[in-house]
N, C-alpha and C positions, 0 to 999 in steps of 0.2 A: 389286594391293594396294599402296597408297601409305603411307608413314610420314612424318610430319612432326613439328614440335615440339609438335603437339597430339595426337599418337598415343601411347597407352599400351599396355602389354603386360599381360595378366592371366593368371595361371597357376593352374588348379585343382589340388587334391591328388588323393588316390586310392591312397595306399599304393604298391605295386609297379606299379600301373597307370601311375604316373609316368614309366616308361621310354618311353611314348609322347611325353611332353613332352620327355624327353631328346633323342629323335630329332628332334623339331621344332627344338629350340634348337640342336643341331648343324648342322642345315640352315641355320638363320639365320646362325650364325657362318661357314659355308662361303660364303654369299651376301653377307656384310658387312653384314647387316641389323641396325641398332641403334635403340634406342628412348630417349627422355629419361626414361621412367618405367616401372617394372614393380611390380606388387603380386602376391604369390605366397603360396600357402597350403600348408602341410604338405609333401608330397612335391614339390610345384611349388616351394616355397622352397629345398628341398635342391638340386634340379636347377638351379633359377635362379641359385644362387650359382656354379655352374660357368660359366654364361653370363655372369654379372657379372665373374668372373675372366678370361674369354676363354680357357678351356681346353677346346677341342673334344675330344670323346671321353671326357673325365673322368667325366661322369655315367654314361655307358654302362658304363665300367670299374667304377665304384662299385657300381652296381645289379646287375651280371651277373657280371663277372670276379671281383671281391672277394666277392661273395655265394657263387659257386661254390667258391671256395677257403677262405673262412673261415666260411661258414654263420652270418650274423649275425642270422638270424630263428629263433626256436624257443621253445616253452614252457619248455625247460630254464632260459632266462635269467630267468624269473619268480622262481625260487628265489634266485638270486644278486644280481639287479639290479632285481628288482620290475618287470621289463619284458619284454615279448615280443621285444624287440630286444637285441642285445649292444651297449649304449650305449657301453661303453668302446672298442670297435672302431670304431663308427660316428662318434663325436664326439671322439676323440682318436687312436687309431692310424691310422685311415684319412686324415684330412686332415693329419696331422702327420708321418706316417711311410710308411705303405704307398702312398699316392697323394697326394703333397704338394699341398695347396691354396695358390694364389698369392694370399696375402692382400694383398700390395702392389698387385697388378694389380686386385684387387676394390675396394680402398679408393681407388684413384686413377681408377677408373671414374666418369665424370660421370653415368651413369644413376643416377637416384634409385631405390632398391630397397627396398620395404617388404615385411615378412614379417607374415602375419596370425596372431595368437594369440587365444585366448579367455581373458578374465579370469574366473576361477572365482567371485571374490567378486561382481563387478558384473553378470556374465552378458552383458557386451558384448565386441564384437571390439576388439582394439587392434592398431595398425599400427606396427610398430617398425622402425627402421634402425639401422645401426652402420657408421661409417666409419673407426674407428681401433683399437678395442679388439677383440683376436682372441677372447678368452674370451667376451665378450658376444655377439659375432656368433654363435658356435657355440651358446651358451645360447638365443638367440632361435630359431635354427633348430631346436634340439632341442625347445623349447616348442611351436613351430608344428606340429611332427610328433608330439607326444605324444598318441597315441590314448587316448581315455577307456577306463577299465577295465583296460586291459592295460599302460599306461605311467604312471609316476609324475608328479605335478604338478611343474613346473618354476618355480623362483623367479627372476624377472628384475626387477630394480630394486624388490625388495620385494613384488612382486605374484605371486600364484599363477596360473600359466598352463597351459593345455592346447591341444590341436589347434585351429588357427584354423578348420577346417572345421566346428566345432560352431556357431559364431557367424556365420560368413560363408564359406561354401564356395566361392563364385564371385564374388569382390569386384569386379564390373564397376561397381556403382554407386560404390564408393570411387573408382575410376579416374575416373569422370565427375565426381564431386564435387570431385576435385582439378584440374579443368579440362581433362582430356584428352577431346576431342570425339569421336574415333573410336578405338576400341581393338580390338586383337587379342586374342581370347580363346582360350586353349588348354584344351579339355576332354579328359577321359579316358574319356568314354562316348559312344556313337553318338547321332545326332540322334533324338529321340523317347523316349529312355531315361527311365524314371521308376522310382523305388524302389516296390516293390510290398508291402514288409512294413508292418505296422501300427505306429504310434507307440504306446508303452505308458508309462504313468506311472511314473516312477523312485521307488522307495520311499525313505523318509527315512534309512534306515541306509546308503544309498549316497551318497557325498559329503555326509554329514550336515552338515558346516560350511558348504556352499555351496548354499543353496536356490535361488538363481537359475541356477546351473549345471543343477540338476535340471530346472528348467523347460525350459531349452534342449534338454536330452537327451530330454525327454519329447515334444517336438514336432519333432524333428530331420528325420524323414522329410518331413512337410509342408513344412517350410522349405526343404529342399533341392529338392524338387519345384517349388516356387514359383520358386526361383531358376532352374531349368532353363527353366521356361516364359517367364520374363522375358528370358533370353538368346535363346531362339527368337524371341520377339517383336521384340526389338532387331535380330536378324540380318535378319529379314524386312523390317524398315523401313529396312535398309541402314545402320544406325548402328554396327554392329560387324562385324568379320570374325571367323569361328569356324573354328578347325582342330580337327578331332576325329576319332576313328576312324570308318571307313565302315561297320562292322558291328559287331554285339555282341561285347563283349570277353571272352575266355576267361581272362584273367588276374585272379586274386583279389588282394584287398587285401594279403595276406601271402604272395603267390606265391613259391615256391622253384624252380619248374621253369624253368631257364635257357633252354631252347629256346623256351618260350612268350614269355618276356621279350624274347629276341632278336628274335622275329617282330614283337612289338608296337613295339619300338624302330624296326625297319626301316620298318614302317608309318608311324610318325610322321615319320621322316626323308623317306619318299617323298611323302606327303601335303603336307608343308610345302614341298618343292621344286615340286611341281605347283601349289600355291596361288601361290607366289611368281612362277613363270614364266608363270602364266595372265595 
């Protein structure tokens, strides 16, 4: 695998399955692999920030060690924070005190880093970057990871935003449209995976102010499976390099079993090294 000024990096989300991506990115840092551009979604954006700040091991500690100690996932947070995540820990205590994020290194990194969010009003993906404002950086990351139904809408620049995976789960077309001819795509599902559940029409009382968001949510399974098919076609044509789990993943989107998370992280690290050394 070669990276040049025309190579981009694309990071899928997937909730806690993103520990696979954390392993991949730690391997990249160990091998000194850098890209001029990265576009990342949801958990991919969270883990991608530690790659941006050049802090190997930080994403693993965030997703596994901090989870084990502080338990930042659970329905109990719905009552206090209207979210299935402990947002105060994830976007304040963790980056600023528990496991300090190197904002200066992040902002000084020449790699262009875009995080994908879904604009609830327009129903379109937005690709946002931040190179100086710490609060806005975290707000964008939080919006990109704000799962529908179980997380609150996040306002950034006056726009209501949710999880980028709703509008653009695997933003390889975005990377290509930005001029990056060959892209490395990190997925969190094995090749051949497709969602099997059926799309259902979202009723009007859900996100009543955002009809275009409801349309997206009503065709989410179809859209995601189409993107997976596109990725496999581009891979077969030699236009992209894909790094993904080798077999079906046992880790759920809101997984709290740290043994499963550690195994998936290790798999990402191993497969990335194999790909690079090949």
